N, C-alpha and C positions, 0 to 999 in steps of 0.2 A: 593779246597784243603781240605775242610772239609770232603767231601764224600770219597776222596782217603784215608784220615787219618782214617776214620771210617772203611773202608774195610781192610786197612793194619792191624789194631789191633783187628779185629773181632775175638773173641775167646781168644786173648791174655790178654786183659784188662777186659774181661767179669767178673763182680761181684767182681773184686779186690777193696779193700777199700783204697782209696788214700785220705790222710788228707792234706788239704791246710791251712797252717798257714798264715793268712792274705788274705784268698781267696776271700774276698768280695771287695778287692781294685781294682784298675785299671787293673793291669796285671792279678790278681787272677781270676777275672770274666771270662776272656778269657781262662785261663787254665782250669777252672771248666767246661766251655762249651765244650772244646776239649775233656776232659776226659769223660764227660757224653756221648758225641757222640761215643766215643770208647767203651762204655759199662761199664765203671767203676762206682763204687759207690763212691760218693764224700762227704767228711765231711769238712765243712768250720769251721775253728776255728778263732774267732774274740774276741776282748775285749768285744764288744757288738754284740752278734750273731744276733740280730734283724736287724743289718745293712746289713746282707747277705741274708735275707729272700727272696729278689727279685729273687734269683737264683733257688729257689725250683721248680717253674713251668717249668724250662728248662729240667728237667729230668723226668723219670717215677716215679710212686708211690713209695716213700721210697728211691729213688735213691740218693737224696740229703739230707744231714743232716747239721744242724748248731749247734755249741756248743761254750761255752765260754772258753777262754784261753788267756794268756798273756805271751809273751816270756820273759818279764822282771820279771815274777814270776814263777820260775821253778815248784813249787808245783802245779800250775794251769794247767800244760800240761799233767800230767800222765793220767788222766781219758779221756780227749778228744782224745788222741793219741792211747789209748788202742785198740788192734786188727788191727792196720793199716798195710797194706801190703807195703805201701810207704808213705813217708811224703815229702811235698814240703814246704820250708820256704820262703815265699814271704815278710815277715815283713821287713820293712826298714824305716829309719827316717833320717831327717836332723836336724841340730841345736843341741840343748842341749840333745836330746834323742839319738843322734847318737851312742855313746858308749854303752849305755844300750840296744839298740835294735839291731844295726848292728854287734856288737862284742859279748858282753855277751849274748844277746838274741839269736844269732845264735848258740852259744855253748849250751845254754839251750835247744833249739829245737833239736839239734843233739843228745844230751844226752837222751832226752825223746824218740826220735825215736829209738835209740839203745835199750833202756830199754823196749820199746814196741815190740821189735823183728821185726821191719820193714826191709824188704829186700833192699829197695832203699831209699835214702835220696837225695833230690835235693836242693841245696842252690842257691838262686838267688842273685848274687853279681852284679858287674858292671865293665866295662872296666875302668882301672885306679885304681882298688883296690890294695892297696899297704900299708903295715904297715909303710912305710917311706914317704907316700904321705904328701904333704903340707896341703891339705884340711882335715878337720875332717871327712867328708863323706868318701873320698877315704881311709884314714888311718883306720877308724873303719871297713870299708868293708874288707880291707886287713887283719886286725886282726881277724875279724870274720871268714874269709876263713881258716886261720891257726888253729883256735880253732875247727872249724868243722872238718877239716882234721885229727886233733889229736883225736877227739872224735869218728868220724865215717869215718874211712879211705876209705871206698868204696863209699863215697858220690860223687855225680856229682855236680860240681860247674859251673854254667852258668854265664858268664859275658856279658850282652848285652850292646850295645852302647845306645845312646839316643833312647828311645822307643816312637813311635808315634802311635796314634789311636784316635778314636772318642772322648774319654773322657780324654785324657792325659792332664796334666797340663803344658807340655812343649810347644808343638806346639800351643796349644790354647792361651797361654799367649802372644806369639809373634804375632800370627794371630790377636789377639785383638788390639795390638798396631798398626799393619798395617792397620786394618780396620777403625781406628778412628783418626789417627794422620797424618798430612800432611808431617811431617818429622820424620823419625824413626832412632834413633841412634843405631849403631851396635857396640857392644863391641867385641874385639878380632876377627875381621872379617876374618883374615887369618887362624884361628884355623880350623883344619880339623875334620870332624865328619862323621859317617857312620850310619845314622838313620835306625833303624830296626822296622819293623811292629809288633805290639803287638800280632797279630794272629800267626805270624811266631815264636815268642818267646814261645807262648803257645804250638805250634806244637813241638818245640824242647823239652819242658818239658815232653810232653807225650812220646816222643821217649826215653828220658832218664829214665823215670819211667818204661816203658815197657821192657827195656833191660838193667838192671843194670850190667849184666855180661860183656856187650860190653862197656858201657859208665861209669860204676862205677869207681871211682878213678881218673877220668879225670877232667880237667879244660878247658872249651871250651868258646871261645869268639865269640859273636854273633853280626855280623854287617849286614847291608842291602846290596843291590846290587851295591851301588855307594858311593864313597867318595866325599864329597862336603865341601866347606868352609862355615863358619858361615854366611858370606855375601851371598853366593849362596843359602843357606837355606832360608834366608829372601826373596830372589828373587823368589824362588819356591813357597813360601807362597803367595807372591804378585800375582803371575800368577794364583794360585788356587782360590784366592779370587776375582780376577779381579779388583784389586785396586793397584796402583803403586805410593806410596808416595816416596819422596826422601830418599834414604838409605845413611846415613852418617857414615862412619867408624870413630869411635873416637880413638884418641891416647890413649895409655895405661894409662897415668897419669890421663886422664879424666875418663876413665872407672873405675880405682881404686877409684877415688873420689866418683863416684856414688855408688860403691859397699860398701864403708864405711858407707853409709846411708841406707844400705839394711834392717836394722831393722825397718825402718819407713814404714807405710802402703803405698801400691801403688808403691813402688820402684821395678824396673824390675829384680834386682839381689841382692843377699846377698854376703857378703865378702867370705863366704866359696864357693859359686858357682863361684865367680870370680877366686878363686884359682884353681878350677877345670878346668876353661877355659884356664889355662896357658899351658896345654899339649893337644895334639891331642887326639881325642876320636875315634880311629880307631882300628879295630880288628887285632891282630897280625897273626891270622890264620882264615880260613873259617870254623868256627864251625858249621854253618847251613849246609854246604855241608857234613861235617862229620856225621851229624845227618840225612841227607837225606831230608832236608827241602829247598824248592825253595823260595828264598827271594822275597819280594814284593817292588816295587818302591814307593817312597814317593808320587810321582805325581799320582800314580794309585788310591790312596785312600784319599789323603789330602783334 
């Protein structure tokens, strides 16, 4: 898929400067690699730019830049976003920083992109983003979407389902439990999800950045090729690892009890994550298809 993407955008992305806010994170590193292969110049903006230096060897000489910036501090974004043809905001947070990063931070990023004269702005949100959501994460993401749309009307908002990949903190957390425990409790086992591969999300970002005339102003939900329950997700991981502990679906009262202790080290889930599991995490539409990205099965890379 990487070679096809590179050929598709040959000449289109050549030498365009795309700034990735939070580009050194899990999803950002894949977006950076996809953009570099497409010929773009990539600027990574992080609170600590040294954390993104590992991306520099992936591009040609001078193709990758790293700079300091923080979405919680709007004054810190003007200089690193200057001259950007496109800006992608990948910054996200759980817990106490949710409002500052997911909502106000998204607005700050969009304002800075508009002030810099960027033609395209891509906001990475999440399925379930809703200003009326029960969870702080979903609510703050929904509020962030509204603020971005008000500030940069032509922004493309991408809402992925649970993202999986080599370095993710979602699959690896549950895989770790399966690898070491004889019995694995499953919370909200009937909850449906549509895991999407991180490289497919990166390809979607490149498509949105390359063609803001077609995708600007749209909100697209990104899901993988199959919808599975949370229990089936655990079963897929068990098959991939080659270890099959007993999977025990816990009743909701027990799951809620565990979640109330989520602030303690080593607990599998926080209360806010428990609230997120109360609704299915399935795309309402096939955003990847609209973007021309072929989805990857969880079992193909897990």
